[in-house]
N, C-alpha and C positions, 0 to 999 in steps of 0.2 A: 502627527497626533499630540497633543499634548494629555496627559493623564488626564486632566476632567474634560475634553474632547473623546475621549473612550469610553471613562466613566458614564457618561450622558449615553454617550451610544447603544454600551450596556444598556442601560438602564430602560431607554424607550423599548430597545426590542424586546424585553424581558415582562415590562409592563404591556405591549402589542399583545404577546403570544399570550400572559393570563387573560386580558379582555376580550379577545377574538376568536380561542383557541378551545372547542369545549376539553382536550386532553390538557396542555397545560392548567386550566383551571381545575381540574381534576387533582391532578399531581402536585399543584399546590398545597389546594386545600386539607386533602389528605395527608400534607408534612406540616398542616400547621404556618403556614406562613402569611407571612403578612408582606404582599409584594409591594405593598405601598413605599413600605419600609427599604427599598432593598435600593442601595445609592448606588451599584457599580461593583468593577471586577472585584476588588476586597468583596463581594460579599457572595460571588460568585457558587464559594463553596458551599455555602447553607445550600443551595439546590440542590434538589432530587439529581443525580444523573437521569438521560436516554438511551436506551439501548438498541439494540436492533429489533428486537420481539420487539420490542412496543410501534414502533416501523410497519412489523409483518400483519400483527394483529389490530391495530387500529390505522384508521384514515385518517392519520394526521393533520387537518386541512382548517385554513385560517375561515370565519366565518365574515372576514370585512373583505376578504382580495378574489377577484373574479380568475383562476387559473386559465392561464394562457394553454397550460398544457401538463400533459401525468408523463412521469418517468417514472421507469423500476429499475432495481439494480439488477443482476443477471442469478441470483440465485445459489452462485456457484460455491458458498461457505453457507448457503441452507435454501427455506426460502424465500423468496422476492421480495422485496420493502419499494413501498411503493410513495413517491414526494409528487406533491401539487407542485408547479412552478406558475409564479406569472408571469406575467411580460415584463414589468422591470427588475425582475428573481434571473431571467436569461438573457436582458441586456446586460445585467453587471457580472456575470455568470460568462457573457464574450469578451468584455472589459478584460478577467483576467486570463482567459483566452489571446488575446491580446495581446498582453504584458508574456506570458511564455512563450509567444513563435518570436517578439519584436526580441526576447532577450536568448532566443534559441537560433538566432540569425535569419530567419525566414523574417525577408519582408517583400515590397513591391519588385514585382513585375518575376519574383522564385514561381515554380510550379512542383505544389503540394499534393503528392497520393497521399488521400486521408484511408489507412486499413485500420479505423477505428469504428466502433459501435454507432451504428444508427437506430430504427426500427423506436421500441420504447425505450433506450437510451438517448444519452443526451450527449454524450461527449462529439460525436461527428457532429450534431450540428453545430455546436457551439463553435468545432475548428471552421466549419464549412464557414457559418457568419463572421467570425474572424479575419479567417479570407478576404471574404467579398471587401471589408473594410479597411484591410492593408494592402489590395491592391495586389493579390497572390491570387494564381490560378489555380481552384480546388479542380484535385480530381477526385472522388468520393467513391471511392471504391468501397466501402464498408470492410462486412468482415464474411458476408455469405458467399464468399466467391473463392474458387482453386487455388494451387500453387499455379500452375498454368495458366488461368485467366488473368492472374495479376501476372504475370510475364511478357502474357501477349499486351496488356495494358501499356504496361512500361515502354515494350517496344516501339507503341504505336504514338503516347501521348510523350514522352522523352521527359519525365519528371526528374526537377534536380533535387528533392527534398522529399523524404519519406514520412509519414508519422505512423507509427505500429508497431505491434509488440515482438518483442527481443528476440521471440521466436518463431514467430513468422519474416521476419529481417533475416535472422540465421537461416533460415530454409531457403532462402531465395538466392540468398549469396553460394550456399551450395549447390546450389541448381543452376546458377550461372556458372559456377566451377566448374560444373561437371558437361557443360555444355548442351546443355537444354535449352537456350537462349542466347544471341548475340550477346559482348559483355557488356554491359552497359554501368554506368556509375552513379554515385548520390554525394554532393558535396557536403549535405546537412540531411542527418538523420535524427529523429524525435522519436521517444521510445517511452510506453504507456502499456499497461495494463498487466504484468505482470512483473515481478525482481528481475531484471538480466544475469545471468551467470558470469562468472569471469570469462569463461568458455565463446561468451556470446558477443561479449563486448571485445574481444580479443581478435573473434573472426570478423567483424564489422571494424575496428581498426588497420586487420592487414587488408581486408576488401578496397577500402577507398582514404585511407591513412589521412579518418577525421577520428576527433573525438564525437560520440556520440552524446547529446543531450537525455537528461531522463524527465519526464515532467508526472506530476502528480497528485492525487486526487483519488475522489471517489465518486457514487452514483447520488450518495446521499447531498455530498458538498458541492461536485464538481470541483475544478480547478483549486490547486489549495498551494503548489509548487512548485519553484522548475530550476533547472540548474542554468547559467550566465556564462559567458567566455571563461570564466575563470577557471569551471567544474571543480570547485570547491566543497559543494551541498546543494543544497535544494530551497532557493530563497522561500520563507515561506510568508502570502498576502496579509499581513499581522497588520495591514489597514481596513481588513475586510472578515479577517475572521481572528479570535480569540483561542490561544491555544492553551489547556492546563496540560501537566503529567501527573500521572498518578501513578500509585506503586504496585505491587503486587497485593497487598493486603486494600487496596482500594480508595488511598489516603494520596491528597493530593503530596507531591515529593517537587523538593525544588533542585535536585540531584543532577538536574539536565539530562534524565534518560526515563523514560516510562511510556507508560500506556496513553496514546494521546485522546484530551474530551475536546471536544472543538464546539465553540459558540458560533455560529455563524452570523455579522449583524447584519446581515440584505436579504435574507432568506424570509419570505413574509406567506406564500403559498402554503409551506409547511417548514414553519420556522424550527430551528435546531439551534436548543440550547444546552448546553454542556454535552453531548453525543458524544456517546464512550464509539472510537472510530474500529477501534480492536487491531490500531499498527502501535509498537513500539515506536518511539520519535526519539533522538537526543540531539540537543542542542548543541549546537554549532558556532553562535556567533557573528560577529561581520563578517563578512565579504573583499574581497579584496579591492573588487572592483566600486566600491563604495555607494548600491543603492543600498535604500535603508529596510529594506526586508529582511531581515535575521536567517540566515542559516539553520538547515536542520538537517540531518540523516535520516532514511527508516532502515529500521534495525531488523524489522521482521514482523509478524503476528503475533498478538498477542495467547491467542488458542492454540500458538502450538507448541506446547509445552508439555511438560510431564510431572504429573503428581506422584509424587512417589513416599515411600515408608516414613513417616514418623512426620510428616507435610513436610515435608520436601519439593522445593518446585523448580525443574532443571528446565528452560528454555532455551530453542532450538536455536537462538539469536547469539547466546551467550556462549554455546559451545564452537558457533562459526567463527565468532571473532576471535575466539581462543585458536581454533587451528588457521586461521590464515596467517595468524603471528608466527607458527611452525612448519607450515605446509607447503613447500614450492610449490607454484601451479594449482593449489586449491582449484578446485570446480567447485561441489555440492559436496554434502552430506546430508546420513540419515540414522535418523535415532531410533532404536528397535529395543524397547522393554520386555521382558520376562518376567516369571516368578521362579526363582528358584526355592524359595522354601518359605514359609509363614511370615518370616521377619527378613529376609534377603530377597533383593531384587538384583536385577541382571538390567544393564546399558549395555548394548552394542553399537556403537560409531563407527556407520558403514563410512569411510570416503575416497570420494574421487579427486582426482590430482595428477596432475603431467608430467610428475616425478613420486620419486620414492623416498621414504621419509624413515627416520630410524621410528619406532615404535612405542619404544623407550619413553623419547621426548614428548611425543604427540599423547600419551598414557599419562603424563606428569601435566604437561596442558590441561586436559581436560579436566582432570582433577582440580587444577587451580585455578579454572572457570571458575567457580562458585567454592565460595566457603560452607555454607551447608552441605556441597557432597564431603568436603576433605573432612567435617563430622561424622558424617555417614559412613566415612573409610575408615574412621577412628574405631568406629564401634561395629562394624563391621555388616551392615545394612545393607549396603551397595555393592557391587559389582560394577565396572565401568571398563571395557575395554573398545581399544581401536582394530578396524580392520578396514587393510588398502583393497576391496575388490567388489569393483563396480559390477560384478554377478550377483554380487549378493543385494543389491538392493530392493524391496517388496516397489511393486506398480500398482496401479487403478488398474480398473478394466478399460480403462483410458489411455493409458499409456506416461500418467504423470506420476512423478518420485513425491510421497509426500515428506515433509521434512518427522513429522515421528509418526512410530507405527506403535501401537500398544497391542502386547498380545497378553497382556497378563489374564490368570484364571478373576472373573468377573469383571475386569474392566468395562465389558460392552462392547470392545472389539475383537475379542478373540473366541463369540460361540456363535458370529454369524458370517451371513456370505457377504458382508461388507471387509472382509480381511484384505489387504492386500495380496498378490499372489509374489512369488522373486521373480525379478527382472532376470 
């Protein structure tokens, strides 16, 4: 697309939302904006951001479009968000899934086990329709099945490809290797729904000697990006979405790393303009495969952050990037923050890895992961210490390992029943 055509499409969707959606009319009126003077991408920064709480508190719906269906988020990071989809919205989202399946090597004659959400979610249905269009036999098993039921389906229908979460795929490999079912194999593995740990990826590679493909998106946006045969990153669908990145203060940044703001160029049931997705993305440029869609990498969640003394912010993704450089066989880590005194805080970085590492080198890497951390070290307001002991992980009642645990007095997390417990 030319810059002119992108500007025209952005201008049209902004003006459409203002004319046909009460939420945007009020939002822009309160900001004293004249949308008739909005000209394109260069003017986006003038518009207020839309945050998840807006989708929770409001039915953001266009009066001009007849919804085909509603979809909702799972609410795993808070209350559920409601989206209204027109038939045209869903048709374009299906096109994105066709692209992502094709880039993953799934096509005519394949048999794809779909272990993704259906019901009020959207991804399962989009994948199902994409399979129909591409000549793929779909096996729509969804999420509400046990591992044993999934293994029985695999044994009966013999899919050669699977689209599920990293944890579910990893679990069925473990069950297969334990003799719970006759040995089976996939020649294509597609992952979505949660970040994959290095341990899970290794298990998939070892089981079937293949490199899994990652698909990325959200319930609000549907599919956004996916990996190709080169596995150099995720191809962002830049002809359908505008990506802006903001820094920790909420300002647009050109550094190539920042929290994602997404503007959908096609969603009309619920327009999404400068929607704060909550993920930290890094721009990775062009791919050797030659596709025009630029590469991005998902570094983590913007809300996986510790707000430390004197305004210092420590992001889980910063720590993980530093650890991967110095810890062989890095698997995962957890930041645990406590108060030592009125002006001194402690961050214990609990690390799980396949190999032991010199703690001195690890601690040096942690202090070097942020300029602010070094400043805090020099004035003595912070202590940071790594620990290689997976038994010290805090876990939730559902068995998940949060990336950040705040146990400081007055933090709001150290005073109630929601505190994770040691694993």
